[in-house]
Residue, then its C-alpha position, 0 to 999 in steps of 0.5 A: m072247114s067252116a069260115l071264121t065266125l065274126p060279129e055281123s056288125a063288125e068289119p072283117e078286121a075287127a077284133v074283140a077287146p083284149g082279155p085273158a082269152f084274146s087271140p089276134l085275128y091272124q093267130q086265129i087264122k093260123a090255128l084254122l090252117v094248122r087244123s087243116l094240115q093236121a086233118g090232112e086237107w093238104k098233104p106234105g108237098e102239096a100247094i095250099p090255096s092262094e092268099m086271096e082264096l083263103a081270105a075269101r074262105f075265112k072272110v078276112s083280109q089278105g094281109t091277115v092271111r099273109k101274116a098267118i102264113d108268114e109265121m107258119a113259114t118261119e116255123n117250117l110248117l109251110v114253104r113259099r116258092q117264088g112264082k109258084g105259091t105256098f106249099v106244105a113243108t115236107h122233110a124231103e125238102d133239102h133245107i128241112q130234112y136236116r133241120f133237127l140234126r145240128l151236128m156239123p163237120d169241122d171241114g165243111s157244110p152239112s151233108g148227107m150221112a150213110r145210115q145203118f139200121l142195127d135193130c128195129k123191134r116192138m117192145r113194152a115201153p120202159a117207164e121213162v119212155a112211156r112218160a116222155l111219149g105220154l103212153k100208159s104203162g106197158e103200152s108198146v113202142v117201136w125201138v130203132r137203133r141205127t148209126l150215121s156215118r160220114n166218109g165211112a166213119p160212124v159219127v152218131l149212134d141213135d136209139i129211137w122210140l116211137p109209139a107203136a100205134p101210129f107206126k104199125g108195119l115199121t120194120a128195119e127192112r122198110l127203113s133201110q129201103y126208104a131212100g129219103p130221110m127217116y122223117g120223110l118216111f114217117e110223114t109219107e107212109f105213116g102220116v106223122r109229121m115232126i113239127r118241133a123238138e126239144e133237146k137235152i144235151r150233156a157230155v158223157a163217156a162212151d160205155a163198151t157198147s157205144a164205144t164199139l159201135l162208134a169205133v172209139s175207145s171206152g171212156a171216150p168223150l161223147l155228146s149225148v143229145e136227147r130229143l123229144s119230137f112233137t107233131y100237130g097238137d103238141r103231141p110227142v111222137e118220138l123220143r131219140r137218144g143220140l150219142y155224137t162223136t165230136a173229134s171232127h164235128y161240132y154241135r151248132n145252134e142258132l139263137s135269135 
């Protein structure tokens, strides 16, 4: 990656006058770092160069680099480890792998849930799925259906759609054999990392199929959570529609 270009007459920390396209210098450094992550210069779990090395690379101060890294750490793109350095965040991290799952048990802190993959196949994207994922009409997607259970009781029924091109070779067997979180599989074997997600939540009644799979009565109240997940460049790469039972769980969100 080339160094950030600054006017020869300006000090490294000098910035152009604010205007419609003005971006603070640390934001420009952040954009360059994100571009390196997207290009695969540093893989998930790998250390990035030190602040001193990055400051020399971009010809800016360490304070500017630090501010960019701080923001990226807040966004779970990077992870700081005391005495070790800064690393590319990975969904294998304990505190990150359940970042998008906000369902909490009434009687304790979040913990792992047993997965059962019910189906995984390639199909033509339904119109609403194609629109959400930015695909052309008729393009292929991978559809995955699974349940998540805690203490032997099903809690979540997920229907997941992924654009077929980045997930070539994804099968139910491959999903079942991977011991870590699904997003960990996506980033390590398919090079797709989920950066952020948007959710729509509503209350629904269980239909016959969901009632059977979640072991509830038909018409029982469920929480419907539709999630659209994005990778670098704000590109949508997953549409997930989950049905949650809330008899012994609740949906928790943290606002700031």
